[in-house]
C-alpha positions, 0 to 999 in steps of 0.5 A, spaced: 287 230 362 282 227 356 276 224 358 271 221 353 264 222 356 257 218 354 251 218 358 250 210 357 255 203 359 261 204 356 261 197 354 255 197 350 257 193 344 254 200 339 260 202 334 259 209 338 261 205 344 267 202 341 271 207 338 270 211 345 273 204 348 278 203 342 280 211 342 282 211 350 286 204 350 290 205 344 291 213 348 296 210 353 293 212 359 292 220 356 285 219 354 279 216 359 272 213 358 267 216 364 259 215 364 256 220 367 248 221 367 245 226 363 242 229 370 250 230 372 252 233 367 253 240 370 255 238 376 260 233 373 263 239 368 264 243 375 268 238 377 271 236 372 278 240 372 279 238 379 278 230 378 284 231 373 280 232 365 282 238 363 278 236 356 272 233 356 269 229 350 261 229 350 260 223 347 253 225 341 248 221 345 248 227 349 245 231 343 239 227 346 238 230 353 238 237 350 234 240 356 240 237 362 245 239 355 242 246 355 244 248 363 251 244 363 254 249 358 251 255 359 253 254 366 261 251 364 261 256 359 259 263 364 265 261 368 270 261 363 277 258 362 280 262 367 275 260 372 277 253 371 272 250 366 274 245 362 275 245 354 268 242 352 269 238 346 263 234 341 265 227 338 259 226 333 258 219 332 250 221 330 246 227 329 239 227 331 238 230 325 240 224 321 236 219 326 230 216 322 227 215 329 222 221 329 223 222 337 231 222 336 229 227 330 226 232 335 233 233 338 236 236 332 233 243 333 238 244 338 244 241 335 247 249 332 245 251 339 250 247 343 257 246 337 257 254 339 259 252 345 264 247 344 271 249 343 271 242 338 268 237 334 271 230 334 267 227 327 269 219 323 268 221 317 268 227 311 260 226 311 260 228 319 264 233 318 261 237 313 255 236 317 258 239 323 261 245 320 254 246 317 250 247 323 256 253 326 262 248 328 268 252 328 274 248 329 273 241 326 278 235 326 276 228 322 279 221 327 277 215 323 275 208 326 282 205 327 282 197 325 285 193 331 284 186 331 287 184 337 281 188 342 281 184 348 275 189 351 270 186 346 268 179 351 261 180 349 256 176 353 253 170 349 247 172 353 245 164 354 245 163 347 249 156 344 254 159 339 252 157 331 258 153 328 261 158 322 260 153 317 262 154 310 257 149 305 260 146 298 258 150 293 254 155 297 255 162 297 256 166 305 253 172 305 254 175 312 251 183 315 253 186 322 248 190 325 244 190 329 236 189 328 232 196 327 229 200 322 236 204 321 240 197 319 233 195 314 235 188 314 228 186 313 229 190 307 235 187 304 230 180 305 224 182 301 228 186 295 233 183 294 236 176 297 228 173 295 230 174 288 237 174 288 239 169 281 236 162 282 243 160 280 246 162 286 246 158 293 247 162 298 246 162 306 246 169 310 250 170 317 247 176 320 251 178 326 247 182 332 241 183 335 235 187 338 229 188 342 224 183 342 220 187 337 225 189 332 227 181 332 220 179 331 220 183 325 226 181 323 224 174 324 218 175 320 221 178 314 225 172 313 219 167 314 215 172 309 220 172 304 221 164 304 228 165 306 229 164 313 231 156 312 238 160 308 238 164 315 242 163 321 243 169 327 249 169 330 248 174 336 252 178 339 258 174 340 266 174 341 269 179 337 274 173 335 268 170 333 266 176 329 273 175 325 271 168 324 264 169 321 267 175 316 273 171 314 268 165 311 264 170 307 264 170 300 261 178 301 259 183 307 252 187 305 251 193 309 244 195 308 244 200 312 239 207 311 245 211 314 252 210 317 257 215 320 262 212 318 261 204 316 265 201 322 263 194 320 264 195 312 272 197 314 272 192 318 271 187 313 275 190 307 281 190 313 280 182 313 280 183 305 272 181 304 268 185 300 262 190 301 255 191 298 253 198 302 248 204 301 252 210 298 248 214 305 253 218 311 260 216 311 260 210 307 264 212 301 269 213 305 270 206 307 268 202 301 271 205 294 265 203 289 268 197 283 274 198 287 273 194 294 266 194 294 260 196 292 256 203 293 249 203 291 243 207 292 239 206 299 233 201 297 235 201 290 232 193 290 235 193 282 242 196 284 243 191 290 241 184 285 245 187 280 251 187 284 250 181 288 249 177 282 255 180 278 260 178 284 257 170 283 257 170 276 263 175 273 269 172 276 274 177 274 269 182 278 270 177 284 277 177 283 278 184 282 274 186 289 277 181 292 285 183 291 282 191 291 279 190 300 286 186 301 289 192 298 285 197 302 289 200 308 286 204 314 288 208 320 290 205 327 287 207 333 293 209 336 294 214 330 286 216 332 289 217 339 295 221 338 292 226 333 286 228 340 291 228 343 296 233 340 289 237 338 287 237 346 292 235 350 295 242 352 290 248 354 293 253 350 292 249 344 
């Protein structure tokens, strides 16, 4: 049995936790998902073979808990495979050293140490795979997220607020961003440096899917007011997956200004629905967006490049049609393919 362990709620509406759930769901029972608090990691690893988990896949969020992780891995490896220790694999959604939050980046000092204990690494993109190899990982496999629109495990709570109506205004461009509020998602910059300055011939509305804590939400709302675009913005918050699909399909284009993405799942899902994406060329986004084919890749925080891309998309009909056709022609792997790859690699003790 293969189990993916993570320190938080498995139903959390984040890209990493969605990856964990969907891989497990596609494996037809061969991969499980379990919540294990960092303080319990050592004891749970000791019990793993007896509980049926011959391979434990540790979510990269454990890298943010170096003291607990060091104790658990050192003790497990000292027992050795012959003593019944489980195989240890890291699933790297994000290395702490890639994080813009200084308190998280400090955990990056220990990445190479922990990867030395691992029997393998699962990475969602070429960028993360290269980063793992640079840190000394011995065996790295790339398993990109899949695309499947029938997931039954994404009925996110509406948190008590009413559902805004998804409606296109005649003659108005619909821009959509899928991102929780926070510095790395860069939404304030998009409002102030880009959307407030695009060609006045383009009438637009901006739908934002996602939310954040009170301070992040306050900063976002202050930014759109300061930029003079608040009247054009609709916040959807956290919505059911089917509503997210509806909003994305209503979009003319998706704008994802993140300063880092391990892969770019939101961009991939939009492209799979035939909607082009403008995003930053950071992390693993080049695995998803082919520049001038199904979207546009810009240098991070290059406001002129972003403004040019958006204006060209709406003012150059041939360019717009080319990107739409490119998005509709792009194919992505399935979750089942990813689950099968993991099972083939790690389901047997003799591999």
